[in-house]
PDB file of all heavy atoms in Angstrom:
ATOM      1  N   MET A   1       0.943  43.421 -15.086  1.00  0.00           N
ATOM      2  CA  MET A   1       0.700  42.616 -16.279  1.00  0.00           C
ATOM      3  C   MET A   1      -0.458  41.656 -15.969  1.00  0.00           C
ATOM      4  O   MET A   1      -0.442  40.996 -14.945  1.00  0.00           O
ATOM      5  CB  MET A   1       1.980  41.833 -16.626  1.00  0.00           C
ATOM      6  CG  MET A   1       1.875  41.082 -17.926  1.00  0.00           C
ATOM      7  SD  MET A   1       3.381  40.185 -18.380  1.00  0.00           S
ATOM      8  CE  MET A   1       4.478  41.508 -18.796  1.00  0.00           C
ATOM      9  N   PRO A   2      -1.428  41.535 -16.872  1.00  0.00           N
ATOM     10  CA  PRO A   2      -2.554  40.621 -16.642  1.00  0.00           C
ATOM     11  C   PRO A   2      -2.088  39.170 -16.580  1.00  0.00           C
ATOM     12  O   PRO A   2      -1.071  38.803 -17.164  1.00  0.00           O
ATOM     13  CB  PRO A   2      -3.462  40.843 -17.861  1.00  0.00           C
ATOM     14  CG  PRO A   2      -3.030  42.135 -18.464  1.00  0.00           C
ATOM     15  CD  PRO A   2      -1.608  42.344 -18.075  1.00  0.00           C
ATOM     16  N   ALA A   3      -2.858  38.357 -15.879  1.00  0.00           N
ATOM     17  CA  ALA A   3      -2.490  36.953 -15.700  1.00  0.00           C
ATOM     18  C   ALA A   3      -2.393  36.218 -17.037  1.00  0.00           C
ATOM     19  O   ALA A   3      -1.528  35.369 -17.231  1.00  0.00           O
ATOM     20  CB  ALA A   3      -3.509  36.269 -14.797  1.00  0.00           C
ATOM     21  N   ALA A   4      -3.279  36.547 -17.973  1.00  0.00           N
ATOM     22  CA  ALA A   4      -3.246  35.887 -19.290  1.00  0.00           C
ATOM     23  C   ALA A   4      -1.942  36.189 -20.015  1.00  0.00           C
ATOM     24  O   ALA A   4      -1.368  35.314 -20.666  1.00  0.00           O
ATOM     25  CB  ALA A   4      -4.443  36.320 -20.131  1.00  0.00           C
ATOM     26  N   ALA A   5      -1.457  37.416 -19.898  1.00  0.00           N
ATOM     27  CA  ALA A   5      -0.203  37.796 -20.551  1.00  0.00           C
ATOM     28  C   ALA A   5       0.974  37.065 -19.916  1.00  0.00           C
ATOM     29  O   ALA A   5       1.901  36.640 -20.607  1.00  0.00           O
ATOM     30  CB  ALA A   5      -0.006  39.305 -20.466  1.00  0.00           C
ATOM     31  N   VAL A   6       0.956  36.891 -18.617  1.00  0.00           N
ATOM     32  CA  VAL A   6       2.023  36.168 -17.927  1.00  0.00           C
ATOM     33  C   VAL A   6       2.014  34.706 -18.358  1.00  0.00           C
ATOM     34  O   VAL A   6       3.061  34.131 -18.658  1.00  0.00           O
ATOM     35  CB  VAL A   6       1.858  36.279 -16.395  1.00  0.00           C
ATOM     36  CG1 VAL A   6       2.847  35.372 -15.685  1.00  0.00           C
ATOM     37  CG2 VAL A   6       2.036  37.719 -15.957  1.00  0.00           C
ATOM     38  N   ALA A   7       0.838  34.084 -18.435  1.00  0.00           N
ATOM     39  CA  ALA A   7       0.746  32.683 -18.848  1.00  0.00           C
ATOM     40  C   ALA A   7       1.233  32.515 -20.277  1.00  0.00           C
ATOM     41  O   ALA A   7       1.923  31.554 -20.598  1.00  0.00           O
ATOM     42  CB  ALA A   7      -0.692  32.201 -18.711  1.00  0.00           C
ATOM     43  N   CYS A   8       0.900  33.460 -21.137  1.00  0.00           N
ATOM     44  CA  CYS A   8       1.318  33.398 -22.535  1.00  0.00           C
ATOM     45  C   CYS A   8       2.842  33.540 -22.629  1.00  0.00           C
ATOM     46  O   CYS A   8       3.480  32.826 -23.371  1.00  0.00           O
ATOM     47  CB  CYS A   8       0.619  34.493 -23.333  1.00  0.00           C
ATOM     48  SG  CYS A   8       0.914  34.388 -25.095  1.00  0.00           S
ATOM     49  N   ALA A   9       3.413  34.461 -21.876  1.00  0.00           N
ATOM     50  CA  ALA A   9       4.859  34.666 -21.892  1.00  0.00           C
ATOM     51  C   ALA A   9       5.580  33.432 -21.370  1.00  0.00           C
ATOM     52  O   ALA A   9       6.620  33.046 -21.883  1.00  0.00           O
ATOM     53  CB  ALA A   9       5.215  35.892 -21.062  1.00  0.00           C
ATOM     54  N   THR A  10       5.014  32.782 -20.361  1.00  0.00           N
ATOM     55  CA  THR A  10       5.631  31.589 -19.796  1.00  0.00           C
ATOM     56  C   THR A  10       5.631  30.447 -20.798  1.00  0.00           C
ATOM     57  O   THR A  10       6.603  29.727 -20.937  1.00  0.00           O
ATOM     58  CB  THR A  10       4.887  31.156 -18.515  1.00  0.00           C
ATOM     59  OG1 THR A  10       4.890  32.243 -17.617  1.00  0.00           O
ATOM     60  CG2 THR A  10       5.561  29.977 -17.870  1.00  0.00           C
ATOM     61  N   SER A  11       4.544  30.282 -21.542  1.00  0.00           N
ATOM     62  CA  SER A  11       4.472  29.177 -22.486  1.00  0.00           C
ATOM     63  C   SER A  11       5.454  29.362 -23.634  1.00  0.00           C
ATOM     64  O   SER A  11       5.912  28.402 -24.221  1.00  0.00           O
ATOM     65  CB  SER A  11       3.047  29.011 -23.018  1.00  0.00           C
ATOM     66  OG  SER A  11       2.691  30.135 -23.795  1.00  0.00           O
ATOM     67  N   ARG A  12       5.794  30.584 -23.962  1.00  0.00           N
ATOM     68  CA  ARG A  12       6.760  30.836 -25.037  1.00  0.00           C
ATOM     69  C   ARG A  12       8.170  30.434 -24.638  1.00  0.00           C
ATOM     70  O   ARG A  12       8.979  30.116 -25.479  1.00  0.00           O
ATOM     71  CB  ARG A  12       6.754  32.311 -25.416  1.00  0.00           C
ATOM     72  CG  ARG A  12       5.547  32.705 -26.208  1.00  0.00           C
ATOM     73  CD  ARG A  12       5.704  34.115 -26.718  1.00  0.00           C
ATOM     74  NE  ARG A  12       4.393  34.667 -26.977  1.00  0.00           N
ATOM     75  CZ  ARG A  12       4.039  35.902 -26.775  1.00  0.00           C
ATOM     76  NH1 ARG A  12       4.912  36.762 -26.300  1.00  0.00           N
ATOM     77  NH2 ARG A  12       2.823  36.318 -27.032  1.00  0.00           N
ATOM     78  N   THR A  13       8.458  30.466 -23.357  1.00  0.00           N
ATOM     79  CA  THR A  13       9.815  30.156 -22.914  1.00  0.00           C
ATOM     80  C   THR A  13      10.001  28.666 -22.628  1.00  0.00           C
ATOM     81  O   THR A  13      11.106  28.233 -22.360  1.00  0.00           O
ATOM     82  CB  THR A  13      10.172  30.957 -21.649  1.00  0.00           C
ATOM     83  OG1 THR A  13       9.238  30.630 -20.628  1.00  0.00           O
ATOM     84  CG2 THR A  13      10.156  32.445 -21.918  1.00  0.00           C
ATOM     85  N   ALA A  14       8.925  27.889 -22.707  1.00  0.00           N
ATOM     86  CA  ALA A  14       9.034  26.457 -22.453  1.00  0.00           C
ATOM     87  C   ALA A  14       9.852  25.801 -23.567  1.00  0.00           C
ATOM     88  O   ALA A  14       9.754  26.169 -24.730  1.00  0.00           O
ATOM     89  CB  ALA A  14       7.645  25.833 -22.384  1.00  0.00           C
ATOM     90  N   THR A  15      10.660  24.848 -23.198  1.00  0.00           N
ATOM     91  CA  THR A  15      11.473  24.156 -24.191  1.00  0.00           C
ATOM     92  C   THR A  15      10.729  22.928 -24.707  1.00  0.00           C
ATOM     93  O   THR A  15       9.909  22.347 -24.017  1.00  0.00           O
ATOM     94  CB  THR A  15      12.817  23.706 -23.584  1.00  0.00           C
ATOM     95  OG1 THR A  15      12.547  22.864 -22.471  1.00  0.00           O
ATOM     96  CG2 THR A  15      13.637  24.896 -23.147  1.00  0.00           C
ATOM     97  N   HIS A  16      11.042  22.560 -25.917  1.00  0.00           N
ATOM     98  CA  HIS A  16      10.407  21.395 -26.528  1.00  0.00           C
ATOM     99  C   HIS A  16      11.110  20.133 -26.043  1.00  0.00           C
ATOM    100  O   HIS A  16      12.333  20.037 -26.072  1.00  0.00           O
ATOM    101  CB  HIS A  16      10.502  21.487 -28.052  1.00  0.00           C
ATOM    102  CG  HIS A  16      10.003  20.279 -28.743  1.00  0.00           C
ATOM    103  ND1 HIS A  16       8.663  19.978 -28.810  1.00  0.00           N
ATOM    104  CD2 HIS A  16      10.642  19.279 -29.376  1.00  0.00           C
ATOM    105  CE1 HIS A  16       8.510  18.841 -29.460  1.00  0.00           C
ATOM    106  NE2 HIS A  16       9.699  18.398 -29.818  1.00  0.00           N
ATOM    107  N   ARG A  17      10.322  19.171 -25.597  1.00  0.00           N
ATOM    108  CA  ARG A  17      10.888  17.886 -25.167  1.00  0.00           C
ATOM    109  C   ARG A  17      10.399  16.826 -26.136  1.00  0.00           C
ATOM    110  O   ARG A  17       9.210  16.605 -26.279  1.00  0.00           O
ATOM    111  CB  ARG A  17      10.432  17.553 -23.754  1.00  0.00           C
ATOM    112  CG  ARG A  17      10.943  18.562 -22.739  1.00  0.00           C
ATOM    113  CD  ARG A  17      10.482  18.246 -21.368  1.00  0.00           C
ATOM    114  NE  ARG A  17      11.309  17.165 -20.838  1.00  0.00           N
ATOM    115  CZ  ARG A  17      11.129  16.598 -19.668  1.00  0.00           C
ATOM    116  NH1 ARG A  17      10.150  16.978 -18.900  1.00  0.00           N
ATOM    117  NH2 ARG A  17      11.919  15.644 -19.248  1.00  0.00           N
ATOM    118  N   ARG A  18      11.317  16.196 -26.837  1.00  0.00           N
ATOM    119  CA  ARG A  18      10.985  15.180 -27.815  1.00  0.00           C
ATOM    120  C   ARG A  18      10.372  13.970 -27.137  1.00  0.00           C
ATOM    121  O   ARG A  18      10.875  13.495 -26.123  1.00  0.00           O
ATOM    122  CB  ARG A  18      12.246  14.743 -28.560  1.00  0.00           C
ATOM    123  CG  ARG A  18      11.984  13.719 -29.628  1.00  0.00           C
ATOM    124  CD  ARG A  18      13.306  13.188 -30.195  1.00  0.00           C
ATOM    125  NE  ARG A  18      13.094  12.066 -31.070  1.00  0.00           N
ATOM    126  CZ  ARG A  18      12.887  10.816 -30.679  1.00  0.00           C
ATOM    127  NH1 ARG A  18      12.848  10.524 -29.409  1.00  0.00           N
ATOM    128  NH2 ARG A  18      12.705   9.846 -31.546  1.00  0.00           N
ATOM    129  N   ARG A  19       9.266  13.494 -27.702  1.00  0.00           N
ATOM    130  CA  ARG A  19       8.664  12.264 -27.203  1.00  0.00           C
ATOM    131  C   ARG A  19       9.517  11.093 -27.671  1.00  0.00           C
ATOM    132  O   ARG A  19      10.160  11.170 -28.711  1.00  0.00           O
ATOM    133  CB  ARG A  19       7.250  12.127 -27.750  1.00  0.00           C
ATOM    134  CG  ARG A  19       6.326  13.203 -27.219  1.00  0.00           C
ATOM    135  CD  ARG A  19       4.960  13.088 -27.814  1.00  0.00           C
ATOM    136  NE  ARG A  19       4.372  11.814 -27.467  1.00  0.00           N
ATOM    137  CZ  ARG A  19       3.408  11.220 -28.141  1.00  0.00           C
ATOM    138  NH1 ARG A  19       2.901  11.795 -29.192  1.00  0.00           N
ATOM    139  NH2 ARG A  19       2.932  10.059 -27.774  1.00  0.00           N
ATOM    140  N   GLN A  20       9.527  10.036 -26.904  1.00  0.00           N
ATOM    141  CA  GLN A  20      10.333   8.877 -27.262  1.00  0.00           C
ATOM    142  C   GLN A  20       9.440   7.637 -27.294  1.00  0.00           C
ATOM    143  O   GLN A  20       9.484   6.805 -26.392  1.00  0.00           O
ATOM    144  CB  GLN A  20      11.475   8.693 -26.274  1.00  0.00           C
ATOM    145  CG  GLN A  20      12.437   9.864 -26.314  1.00  0.00           C
ATOM    146  CD  GLN A  20      13.535   9.728 -25.298  1.00  0.00           C
ATOM    147  OE1 GLN A  20      13.350   9.186 -24.224  1.00  0.00           O
ATOM    148  NE2 GLN A  20      14.704  10.225 -25.641  1.00  0.00           N
ATOM    149  N   PRO A  21       8.636   7.494 -28.351  1.00  0.00           N
ATOM    150  CA  PRO A  21       7.721   6.359 -28.411  1.00  0.00           C
ATOM    151  C   PRO A  21       8.450   5.014 -28.482  1.00  0.00           C
ATOM    152  O   PRO A  21       7.917   4.001 -28.050  1.00  0.00           O
ATOM    153  CB  PRO A  21       6.910   6.612 -29.682  1.00  0.00           C
ATOM    154  CG  PRO A  21       7.772   7.488 -30.515  1.00  0.00           C
ATOM    155  CD  PRO A  21       8.556   8.326 -29.539  1.00  0.00           C
ATOM    156  N   GLU A  22       9.666   5.022 -28.995  1.00  0.00           N
ATOM    157  CA  GLU A  22      10.407   3.762 -29.109  1.00  0.00           C
ATOM    158  C   GLU A  22      10.758   3.171 -27.748  1.00  0.00           C
ATOM    159  O   GLU A  22      11.124   2.005 -27.655  1.00  0.00           O
ATOM    160  CB  GLU A  22      11.670   3.947 -29.954  1.00  0.00           C
ATOM    161  CG  GLU A  22      12.692   4.892 -29.385  1.00  0.00           C
ATOM    162  CD  GLU A  22      12.466   6.361 -29.712  1.00  0.00           C
ATOM    163  OE1 GLU A  22      11.449   6.694 -30.314  1.00  0.00           O
ATOM    164  OE2 GLU A  22      13.345   7.161 -29.342  1.00  0.00           O
ATOM    165  N   ARG A  23      10.602   3.928 -26.690  1.00  0.00           N
ATOM    166  CA  ARG A  23      10.861   3.415 -25.345  1.00  0.00           C
ATOM    167  C   ARG A  23       9.617   2.838 -24.682  1.00  0.00           C
ATOM    168  O   ARG A  23       9.719   2.252 -23.613  1.00  0.00           O
ATOM    169  CB  ARG A  23      11.413   4.529 -24.461  1.00  0.00           C
ATOM    170  CG  ARG A  23      12.812   4.932 -24.844  1.00  0.00           C
ATOM    171  CD  ARG A  23      13.353   5.883 -23.836  1.00  0.00           C
ATOM    172  NE  ARG A  23      14.788   6.052 -24.035  1.00  0.00           N
ATOM    173  CZ  ARG A  23      15.561   6.696 -23.210  1.00  0.00           C
ATOM    174  NH1 ARG A  23      15.062   7.262 -22.141  1.00  0.00           N
ATOM    175  NH2 ARG A  23      16.844   6.805 -23.447  1.00  0.00           N
ATOM    176  N   SER A  24       8.451   2.995 -25.306  1.00  0.00           N
ATOM    177  CA  SER A  24       7.222   2.518 -24.673  1.00  0.00           C
ATOM    178  C   SER A  24       7.021   1.023 -24.918  1.00  0.00           C
ATOM    179  O   SER A  24       7.482   0.456 -25.914  1.00  0.00           O
ATOM    180  CB  SER A  24       6.009   3.290 -25.196  1.00  0.00           C
ATOM    181  OG  SER A  24       5.736   2.910 -26.520  1.00  0.00           O
ATOM    182  N   VAL A  25       6.323   0.398 -23.998  1.00  0.00           N
ATOM    183  CA  VAL A  25       6.027  -1.035 -24.107  1.00  0.00           C
ATOM    184  C   VAL A  25       5.148  -1.289 -25.329  1.00  0.00           C
ATOM    185  O   VAL A  25       5.358  -2.254 -26.067  1.00  0.00           O
ATOM    186  CB  VAL A  25       5.336  -1.537 -22.820  1.00  0.00           C
ATOM    187  CG1 VAL A  25       4.884  -2.979 -22.970  1.00  0.00           C
ATOM    188  CG2 VAL A  25       6.271  -1.395 -21.640  1.00  0.00           C
ATOM    189  N   ARG A  26       4.182  -0.420 -25.555  1.00  0.00           N
ATOM    190  CA  ARG A  26       3.271  -0.595 -26.695  1.00  0.00           C
ATOM    191  C   ARG A  26       4.036  -0.577 -28.008  1.00  0.00           C
ATOM    192  O   ARG A  26       3.810  -1.411 -28.884  1.00  0.00           O
ATOM    193  CB  ARG A  26       2.212   0.501 -26.704  1.00  0.00           C
ATOM    194  CG  ARG A  26       1.239   0.358 -27.855  1.00  0.00           C
ATOM    195  CD  ARG A  26       0.235   1.468 -27.904  1.00  0.00           C
ATOM    196  NE  ARG A  26      -0.580   1.474 -26.701  1.00  0.00           N
ATOM    197  CZ  ARG A  26      -1.391   2.441 -26.355  1.00  0.00           C
ATOM    198  NH1 ARG A  26      -1.506   3.503 -27.107  1.00  0.00           N
ATOM    199  NH2 ARG A  26      -2.097   2.370 -25.252  1.00  0.00           N
ATOM    200  N   TYR A  27       4.954   0.341 -28.167  1.00  0.00           N
ATOM    201  CA  TYR A  27       5.738   0.455 -29.392  1.00  0.00           C
ATOM    202  C   TYR A  27       6.540  -0.822 -29.637  1.00  0.00           C
ATOM    203  O   TYR A  27       6.543  -1.365 -30.740  1.00  0.00           O
ATOM    204  CB  TYR A  27       6.671   1.657 -29.288  1.00  0.00           C
ATOM    205  CG  TYR A  27       7.513   1.900 -30.524  1.00  0.00           C
ATOM    206  CD1 TYR A  27       7.075   2.750 -31.521  1.00  0.00           C
ATOM    207  CD2 TYR A  27       8.757   1.285 -30.674  1.00  0.00           C
ATOM    208  CE1 TYR A  27       7.840   2.982 -32.649  1.00  0.00           C
ATOM    209  CE2 TYR A  27       9.530   1.512 -31.796  1.00  0.00           C
ATOM    210  CZ  TYR A  27       9.065   2.371 -32.778  1.00  0.00           C
ATOM    211  OH  TYR A  27       9.838   2.587 -33.882  1.00  0.00           O
ATOM    212  N   ARG A  28       7.212  -1.308 -28.598  1.00  0.00           N
ATOM    213  CA  ARG A  28       8.025  -2.516 -28.750  1.00  0.00           C
ATOM    214  C   ARG A  28       7.169  -3.741 -29.048  1.00  0.00           C
ATOM    215  O   ARG A  28       7.555  -4.594 -29.844  1.00  0.00           O
ATOM    216  CB  ARG A  28       8.879  -2.739 -27.510  1.00  0.00           C
ATOM    217  CG  ARG A  28      10.033  -1.734 -27.439  1.00  0.00           C
ATOM    218  CD  ARG A  28      10.892  -1.962 -26.246  1.00  0.00           C
ATOM    219  NE  ARG A  28      10.168  -1.417 -25.090  1.00  0.00           N
ATOM    220  CZ  ARG A  28      10.506  -1.595 -23.834  1.00  0.00           C
ATOM    221  NH1 ARG A  28      11.544  -2.328 -23.540  1.00  0.00           N
ATOM    222  NH2 ARG A  28       9.811  -1.060 -22.872  1.00  0.00           N
ATOM    223  N   THR A  29       5.996  -3.821 -28.432  1.00  0.00           N
ATOM    224  CA  THR A  29       5.109  -4.958 -28.666  1.00  0.00           C
ATOM    225  C   THR A  29       4.631  -4.969 -30.113  1.00  0.00           C
ATOM    226  O   THR A  29       4.686  -6.003 -30.792  1.00  0.00           O
ATOM    227  CB  THR A  29       3.897  -4.899 -27.712  1.00  0.00           C
ATOM    228  OG1 THR A  29       4.384  -4.899 -26.374  1.00  0.00           O
ATOM    229  CG2 THR A  29       2.979  -6.083 -27.917  1.00  0.00           C
ATOM    230  N   VAL A  30       4.178  -3.827 -30.598  1.00  0.00           N
ATOM    231  CA  VAL A  30       3.712  -3.737 -31.988  1.00  0.00           C
ATOM    232  C   VAL A  30       4.854  -4.032 -32.949  1.00  0.00           C
ATOM    233  O   VAL A  30       4.688  -4.758 -33.929  1.00  0.00           O
ATOM    234  CB  VAL A  30       3.097  -2.349 -32.269  1.00  0.00           C
ATOM    235  CG1 VAL A  30       2.855  -2.147 -33.748  1.00  0.00           C
ATOM    236  CG2 VAL A  30       1.812  -2.183 -31.482  1.00  0.00           C
ATOM    237  N   GLN A  31       6.017  -3.504 -32.661  1.00  0.00           N
ATOM    238  CA  GLN A  31       7.168  -3.724 -33.531  1.00  0.00           C
ATOM    239  C   GLN A  31       7.515  -5.209 -33.625  1.00  0.00           C
ATOM    240  O   GLN A  31       7.765  -5.740 -34.703  1.00  0.00           O
ATOM    241  CB  GLN A  31       8.367  -2.927 -33.009  1.00  0.00           C
ATOM    242  CG  GLN A  31       9.574  -2.972 -33.917  1.00  0.00           C
ATOM    243  CD  GLN A  31      10.708  -2.134 -33.372  1.00  0.00           C
ATOM    244  OE1 GLN A  31      10.840  -1.975 -32.162  1.00  0.00           O
ATOM    245  NE2 GLN A  31      11.522  -1.598 -34.247  1.00  0.00           N
ATOM    246  N   THR A  32       7.495  -5.907 -32.506  1.00  0.00           N
ATOM    247  CA  THR A  32       7.816  -7.333 -32.480  1.00  0.00           C
ATOM    248  C   THR A  32       6.774  -8.142 -33.240  1.00  0.00           C
ATOM    249  O   THR A  32       7.114  -8.979 -34.068  1.00  0.00           O
ATOM    250  CB  THR A  32       7.890  -7.836 -31.021  1.00  0.00           C
ATOM    251  OG1 THR A  32       8.890  -7.080 -30.351  1.00  0.00           O
ATOM    252  CG2 THR A  32       8.223  -9.309 -30.966  1.00  0.00           C
ATOM    253  N   HIS A  33       5.501  -7.884 -32.964  1.00  0.00           N
ATOM    254  CA  HIS A  33       4.444  -8.645 -33.619  1.00  0.00           C
ATOM    255  C   HIS A  33       4.341  -8.316 -35.100  1.00  0.00           C
ATOM    256  O   HIS A  33       4.038  -9.200 -35.908  1.00  0.00           O
ATOM    257  CB  HIS A  33       3.109  -8.423 -32.907  1.00  0.00           C
ATOM    258  CG  HIS A  33       3.065  -9.083 -31.574  1.00  0.00           C
ATOM    259  ND1 HIS A  33       2.994 -10.449 -31.410  1.00  0.00           N
ATOM    260  CD2 HIS A  33       3.114  -8.569 -30.313  1.00  0.00           C
ATOM    261  CE1 HIS A  33       2.996 -10.742 -30.133  1.00  0.00           C
ATOM    262  NE2 HIS A  33       3.074  -9.621 -29.439  1.00  0.00           N
ATOM    263  N   LEU A  34       4.608  -7.086 -35.464  1.00  0.00           N
ATOM    264  CA  LEU A  34       4.578  -6.717 -36.869  1.00  0.00           C
ATOM    265  C   LEU A  34       5.682  -7.442 -37.626  1.00  0.00           C
ATOM    266  O   LEU A  34       5.466  -7.985 -38.710  1.00  0.00           O
ATOM    267  CB  LEU A  34       4.728  -5.201 -37.036  1.00  0.00           C
ATOM    268  CG  LEU A  34       4.714  -4.687 -38.469  1.00  0.00           C
ATOM    269  CD1 LEU A  34       3.386  -5.033 -39.161  1.00  0.00           C
ATOM    270  CD2 LEU A  34       4.957  -3.185 -38.509  1.00  0.00           C
ATOM    271  N   ALA A  35       6.868  -7.495 -37.042  1.00  0.00           N
ATOM    272  CA  ALA A  35       7.983  -8.199 -37.684  1.00  0.00           C
ATOM    273  C   ALA A  35       7.653  -9.676 -37.853  1.00  0.00           C
ATOM    274  O   ALA A  35       7.915 -10.270 -38.901  1.00  0.00           O
ATOM    275  CB  ALA A  35       9.251  -8.014 -36.860  1.00  0.00           C
ATOM    276  N   THR A  36       7.062 -10.286 -36.825  1.00  0.00           N
ATOM    277  CA  THR A  36       6.674 -11.702 -36.905  1.00  0.00           C
ATOM    278  C   THR A  36       5.629 -11.916 -37.978  1.00  0.00           C
ATOM    279  O   THR A  36       5.721 -12.863 -38.778  1.00  0.00           O
ATOM    280  CB  THR A  36       6.114 -12.176 -35.540  1.00  0.00           C
ATOM    281  OG1 THR A  36       7.109 -11.943 -34.546  1.00  0.00           O
ATOM    282  CG2 THR A  36       5.774 -13.646 -35.561  1.00  0.00           C
ATOM    283  N   TRP A  37       4.640 -11.029 -38.028  1.00  0.00           N
ATOM    284  CA  TRP A  37       3.561 -11.166 -39.011  1.00  0.00           C
ATOM    285  C   TRP A  37       4.109 -11.019 -40.422  1.00  0.00           C
ATOM    286  O   TRP A  37       3.711 -11.745 -41.335  1.00  0.00           O
ATOM    287  CB  TRP A  37       2.492 -10.102 -38.737  1.00  0.00           C
ATOM    288  CG  TRP A  37       1.338 -10.191 -39.656  1.00  0.00           C
ATOM    289  CD1 TRP A  37       0.308 -11.080 -39.618  1.00  0.00           C
ATOM    290  CD2 TRP A  37       1.104  -9.353 -40.804  1.00  0.00           C
ATOM    291  NE1 TRP A  37      -0.539 -10.832 -40.641  1.00  0.00           N
ATOM    292  CE2 TRP A  37      -0.097  -9.778 -41.390  1.00  0.00           C
ATOM    293  CE3 TRP A  37       1.778  -8.266 -41.356  1.00  0.00           C
ATOM    294  CZ2 TRP A  37      -0.614  -9.164 -42.521  1.00  0.00           C
ATOM    295  CZ3 TRP A  37       1.267  -7.662 -42.478  1.00  0.00           C
ATOM    296  CH2 TRP A  37       0.088  -8.118 -43.045  1.00  0.00           C
ATOM    297  N   LEU A  38       5.051 -10.100 -40.614  1.00  0.00           N
ATOM    298  CA  LEU A  38       5.632  -9.908 -41.934  1.00  0.00           C
ATOM    299  C   LEU A  38       6.469 -11.106 -42.366  1.00  0.00           C
ATOM    300  O   LEU A  38       6.513 -11.444 -43.555  1.00  0.00           O
ATOM    301  CB  LEU A  38       6.482  -8.634 -41.962  1.00  0.00           C
ATOM    302  CG  LEU A  38       5.683  -7.327 -41.878  1.00  0.00           C
ATOM    303  CD1 LEU A  38       6.644  -6.142 -41.760  1.00  0.00           C
ATOM    304  CD2 LEU A  38       4.770  -7.158 -43.078  1.00  0.00           C
ATOM    305  N   GLU A  39       7.105 -11.774 -41.419  1.00  0.00           N
ATOM    306  CA  GLU A  39       7.878 -12.970 -41.771  1.00  0.00           C
ATOM    307  C   GLU A  39       6.957 -14.106 -42.214  1.00  0.00           C
ATOM    308  O   GLU A  39       7.319 -14.895 -43.076  1.00  0.00           O
ATOM    309  CB  GLU A  39       8.689 -13.441 -40.558  1.00  0.00           C
ATOM    310  CG  GLU A  39       9.891 -12.555 -40.259  1.00  0.00           C
ATOM    311  CD  GLU A  39      10.620 -13.005 -38.995  1.00  0.00           C
ATOM    312  OE1 GLU A  39      10.312 -14.103 -38.470  1.00  0.00           O
ATOM    313  OE2 GLU A  39      11.487 -12.240 -38.546  1.00  0.00           O
ATOM    314  N   LEU A  40       5.780 -14.191 -41.597  1.00  0.00           N
ATOM    315  CA  LEU A  40       4.846 -15.264 -41.927  1.00  0.00           C
ATOM    316  C   LEU A  40       4.106 -15.025 -43.225  1.00  0.00           C
ATOM    317  O   LEU A  40       3.599 -15.974 -43.833  1.00  0.00           O
ATOM    318  CB  LEU A  40       3.829 -15.440 -40.781  1.00  0.00           C
ATOM    319  CG  LEU A  40       4.428 -15.899 -39.452  1.00  0.00           C
ATOM    320  CD1 LEU A  40       3.339 -15.897 -38.378  1.00  0.00           C
ATOM    321  CD2 LEU A  40       5.050 -17.284 -39.580  1.00  0.00           C
ATOM    322  N   SER A  41       3.997 -13.787 -43.673  1.00  0.00           N
ATOM    323  CA  SER A  41       3.239 -13.538 -44.904  1.00  0.00           C
ATOM    324  C   SER A  41       4.100 -13.602 -46.137  1.00  0.00           C
ATOM    325  O   SER A  41       5.213 -13.730 -46.190  1.00  0.00           O
ATOM    326  CB  SER A  41       2.541 -12.205 -44.916  1.00  0.00           C
ATOM    327  OG  SER A  41       2.859 -11.302 -43.977  1.00  0.00           O
TER     328      SER A  41
END
């Protein structure tokens, strides 16, 4: 089997892993500052 076919077959069997942006520092920082800004407006 050609290498390209093996790579393609391997990528099909990979499982989807959900990203968790709510765990990132950036997400929490924006969420906190957005809530504060909305309270002030």
